[in-house]
C-alpha positions as CSV (number, residue, x, y, z in Angstrom):
1,M,72.6,-66.9,-31.0
2,I,73.9,-64.4,-33.9
3,R,73.0,-60.9,-34.0
4,P,71.1,-60.1,-37.6
5,P,73.1,-57.4,-39.3
6,L,71.8,-53.7,-39.6
7,A,71.4,-54.4,-43.6
8,L,68.4,-57.2,-42.5
9,Y,66.7,-54.8,-40.6
10,L,67.0,-52.1,-42.7
11,F,65.5,-54.6,-45.7
12,M,62.8,-55.6,-43.6
13,L,61.6,-52.0,-42.8
14,I,61.8,-51.4,-46.8
15,A,59.7,-54.4,-47.4
16,L,57.5,-53.3,-45.0
17,V,56.8,-49.8,-46.3
18,V,56.8,-51.0,-50.0
19,G,54.8,-53.8,-49.2
20,G,52.2,-52.0,-47.1
21,W,52.4,-49.2,-49.8
22,L,51.4,-51.6,-52.7
23,A,48.8,-53.6,-50.9
24,Y,47.3,-50.3,-49.9
25,D,47.3,-49.0,-53.4
26,G,46.0,-51.8,-54.5
27,V,42.8,-52.2,-52.3
28,R,42.2,-48.4,-52.8
29,A,42.1,-49.1,-56.8
30,Q,39.9,-52.1,-56.7
31,L,37.4,-50.1,-54.3
32,T,37.8,-46.4,-56.0
33,G,39.1,-47.2,-59.5
34,E,41.9,-45.0,-58.7
35,Y,45.6,-45.4,-57.7
36,A,46.6,-43.3,-54.7
37,I,49.6,-41.4,-56.5
38,V,49.5,-38.0,-57.8
39,G,47.5,-38.2,-61.3
40,G,46.0,-41.6,-60.6
41,E,48.2,-43.3,-62.8
42,P,49.5,-46.7,-61.6
43,G,53.2,-46.8,-62.8
44,A,55.4,-48.0,-66.2
45,W,53.6,-51.4,-65.5
46,A,50.4,-49.8,-66.8
47,V,51.4,-49.8,-70.4
48,L,51.1,-53.9,-70.5
49,P,47.4,-54.2,-69.5
50,R,46.5,-51.1,-71.9
51,A,48.2,-52.9,-74.6
52,A,46.0,-55.7,-74.1
53,G,43.0,-53.2,-73.9
54,V,42.4,-53.8,-70.4
55,E,42.2,-50.7,-67.5
56,P,44.7,-50.9,-65.4
57,S,42.7,-49.8,-62.5
58,R,40.9,-53.4,-62.7
59,L,44.1,-54.8,-61.9
60,G,44.6,-53.6,-58.3
61,F,44.6,-57.4,-57.0
62,F,47.8,-57.7,-58.6
63,L,49.5,-55.2,-56.4
64,V,47.9,-56.5,-53.5
65,V,49.5,-59.7,-54.2
66,V,52.7,-58.2,-54.6
67,G,52.5,-56.1,-51.6
68,C,51.8,-59.2,-49.5
69,E,54.4,-61.2,-51.3
70,W,56.9,-58.7,-49.9
71,G,55.6,-59.6,-46.3
72,A,56.2,-63.2,-46.7
73,V,59.7,-62.7,-48.8
74,A,60.7,-60.4,-45.5
75,G,59.8,-63.2,-43.2
76,G,61.6,-65.8,-45.3
77,V,64.7,-63.7,-45.8
78,W,64.7,-63.3,-41.9
79,L,64.5,-67.2,-41.4
80,R,67.3,-67.7,-43.7
81,H,65.3,-69.4,-46.7
82,R,66.9,-69.3,-50.0
83,W,63.9,-69.4,-52.0
84,A,63.1,-66.1,-49.9
85,Y,66.1,-64.4,-50.9
86,N,65.8,-65.4,-54.8
87,L,62.4,-63.9,-54.6
88,A,63.1,-60.8,-52.9
89,L,65.5,-60.0,-55.7
90,G,62.7,-60.5,-57.9
91,L,60.4,-58.5,-56.2
92,C,62.8,-55.8,-56.3
93,A,63.1,-55.9,-60.2
94,I,59.4,-56.1,-60.5
95,T,58.7,-53.0,-57.9
96,L,61.1,-50.8,-60.3
97,L,57.8,-50.6,-62.2
98,V,55.9,-48.8,-59.8
99,V,56.0,-45.2,-58.6
100,P,59.7,-43.1,-58.5
101,V,59.7,-43.9,-54.4
102,G,59.1,-47.4,-55.1
103,K,62.1,-47.5,-57.6
104,A,64.3,-46.1,-55.1
105,L,63.6,-48.5,-52.3
106,A,63.6,-51.4,-54.8
107,V,67.2,-50.5,-55.7
108,I,68.1,-49.7,-52.0
109,A,66.5,-53.3,-50.9
110,A,68.5,-54.8,-53.8
111,A,71.5,-53.5,-52.4
112,L,71.1,-54.1,-49.4
113,L,70.0,-57.7,-50.4
114,A,73.6,-58.0,-52.2
115,G,75.6,-56.9,-49.4
116,R,78.0,-58.7,-47.4
117,G,75.6,-58.0,-44.3
118,V,72.7,-60.2,-45.6
119,R,74.3,-62.8,-47.7
120,G,76.5,-63.6,-44.4
121,W,73.1,-64.0,-42.5
122,M,71.8,-66.3,-45.5
123,A,74.9,-68.5,-45.6
124,Q,74.6,-69.2,-41.6
125,K,72.9,-72.5,-40.5
126,S,69.4,-71.7,-39.4
127,P,68.6,-72.0,-36.0
128,Q,64.9,-73.8,-37.5
129,A,67.1,-76.4,-39.2
130,G,68.0,-78.2,-36.1
């Protein structure tokens, strides 16, 4: 069995932290009407629903969905599914719209995914493929 690269472990940790935080913050927004960040503002993405006349605090379930997607995608990357790798890069881009810590972690996660270690891991044949 080939040992996973350190970059993959780091990506998994970031996915757990970012996904867990987004899911928590989304549930909190649904229950209290406020986001957990300083000032209660959800992030740059709030401009879009406000332009449509919708209060962002009513859309916490979107954060829950994105947070759960981080977990599913991390599992897919671990299992070397190409769809998960591509979706992980997309989630990194989406996460750039949230609070500054989320932006930094999304950039690091994208860099880890684009690095040789994870790309090499993805290129290997999955043990589940038979």
